[in-house]
C-alpha positions in Angstrom: -16.6 7.0 -24.4 -16.1 3.4 -23.1 -12.3 4.1 -22.8 -13.0 7.1 -20.6 -15.3 5.1 -18.4 -12.7 2.3 -18.0 -10.1 5.0 -17.2 -12.3 6.5 -14.6 -13.0 3.0 -13.1 -9.2 2.4 -12.8 -8.6 5.8 -11.3 -11.5 5.6 -8.8 -10.3 2.1 -7.8 -6.7 3.3 -7.3 -8.0 6.2 -5.1 -10.4 3.9 -3.2 -7.4 1.5 -2.4 -6.1 4.2 0.0 -9.2 3.7 2.1 -8.9 -0.1 1.8 -5.2 0.2 2.8 -6.0 2.4 5.8 -8.7 0.1 7.1 -6.8 -3.1 6.4 -3.7 -1.7 8.0 -5.5 -0.5 11.1 -8.0 -3.3 11.7 -6.4 -6.4 10.0 -2.6 -5.9 10.2 -2.8 -4.3 13.6 -5.7 -6.6 14.5 -6.2 -10.3 14.0 -3.3 -10.7 11.6 -0.8 -8.9 13.8 1.3 -12.1 13.8 2.1 -11.5 10.1 2.7 -7.8 10.5 4.6 -7.6 13.8 8.0 -8.3 12.4 7.6 -5.2 10.2 7.6 -3.1 13.4 10.7 -4.8 14.9 14.2 -3.6 14.4 15.5 -5.0 11.1 17.1 -8.4 11.1 19.3 -9.7 8.2 16.5 -11.4 6.2 15.4 -10.4 2.7 11.8 -11.1 3.4 9.5 -10.4 6.4 6.3 -12.3 7.3 4.7 -9.0 6.6 5.5 -9.5 2.9 2.7 -12.1 2.9 0.3 -9.2 2.5 1.6 -8.6 -1.0 0.4 -12.1 -2.0 -2.9 -11.6 -0.1 -3.6 -8.4 -2.0 -2.5 -9.8 -5.3 -5.1 -12.6 -5.2 -8.2 -10.4 -5.7 -6.4 -8.4 -8.4 -5.5 -11.5 -10.3 -9.1 -12.8 -9.9 -10.4 -9.5 -11.2 -8.1 -9.7 -14.2 -9.2 -13.2 -14.9 -13.0 -12.5 -14.7 -12.4 -9.1 -16.4 -11.5 -10.8 -19.7 -14.0 -13.6 -19.7 -15.9 -13.8 -21.9 -14.9 -10.3 -23.1 -13.1 -7.4 -21.7 -15.2 -5.8 -19.0 -15.1 -3.4 -16.0 -13.7 -6.0 -13.6 -10.4 -5.9 -15.6 -10.1 -2.2 -14.9 -10.9 -2.6 -11.2 -8.1 -5.2 -11.1 -5.8 -2.7 -13.0 -6.5 0.0 -10.3 -5.6 -2.5 -7.6 -2.5 -3.5 -9.4 -1.4 0.1 -10.0 -2.0 0.9 -6.3 0.1 -2.2 -5.4 2.9 -1.0 -7.6 2.7 2.5 -6.0 2.6 1.0 -2.6 5.8 -1.1 -3.3 7.6 2.0 -4.6 6.5 4.3 -1.8 6.6 1.9 1.1 9.4 -0.5 0.4 11.6 1.6 -1.9 11.2 5.2 -0.7 10.3 4.8 3.0 12.0 1.6 4.1 14.7 1.7 1.4 14.8 -2.0 1.0 16.1 -1.1 -2.5 18.5 1.9 -2.6 16.9 3.6 -5.6 15.8 7.0 -4.0 18.5 8.0 -1.5 18.5 11.8 -1.9 14.8 12.7 -1.9 14.1 16.4 -1.3 10.5 16.6 -2.4 8.3 18.0 0.5 5.5 15.5 -0.1 7.8 12.5 -0.2 9.6 13.7 2.9 6.2 14.1 4.7 5.4 10.5 3.7 8.6 9.3 5.3 8.0 11.3 8.4 4.4 10.0 8.8 5.5 6.5 8.4 8.3 7.0 10.9 5.8 8.1 13.4 3.7 5.0 12.6 6.8 2.8 13.4 7.6 4.7 16.5 5.0 2.6 18.2 6.4 -0.9 18.3 3.1 -2.5 19.4 -0.2 -3.5 18.0 -2.2 -0.7 19.6 -2.1 3.1 19.7 -0.7 3.6 16.2 -1.3 6.4 13.8 -0.8 7.1 10.1 -2.2 3.8 8.7 -2.6 5.0 5.1 0.1 5.4 2.5 -0.5 8.3 0.1 -2.6 10.7 2.1 -0.4 12.5 4.6 -1.8 14.7 7.4 -0.7 18.4 7.1 1.4 18.3 10.3 4.0 16.1 8.7 4.8 18.8 6.1 6.4 21.0 8.7 
């Protein structure tokens, strides 16, 4: 029974991270930390990293802290919240950096309708080069109109 509860905590955290991502992207990245995110909306330059990659570190810190406090003094629910955050971060990396922006050429010939809709929605997000008037701030939930 405890294993099922921990699995549910991990799953709910993973799903809740989509809400956190949307809010953080809209109000933080396109808000007061635009200086870190702006280069992600600019035409690509020949650097391996962007200032925007700082957000991977920013999001890793709470996950690491949750793992740390989730095993002290014994394994507890915080560990599984940290696991949900970590799994979402891994999914984010695969979807955003590998699939959408193709920073690594692992998925070149994608034909899946959902994955193509993800790409389309993100392309619309990047169509706006500025801080304001953006759309599609999440990652995994795609509005129906992008499936056409």
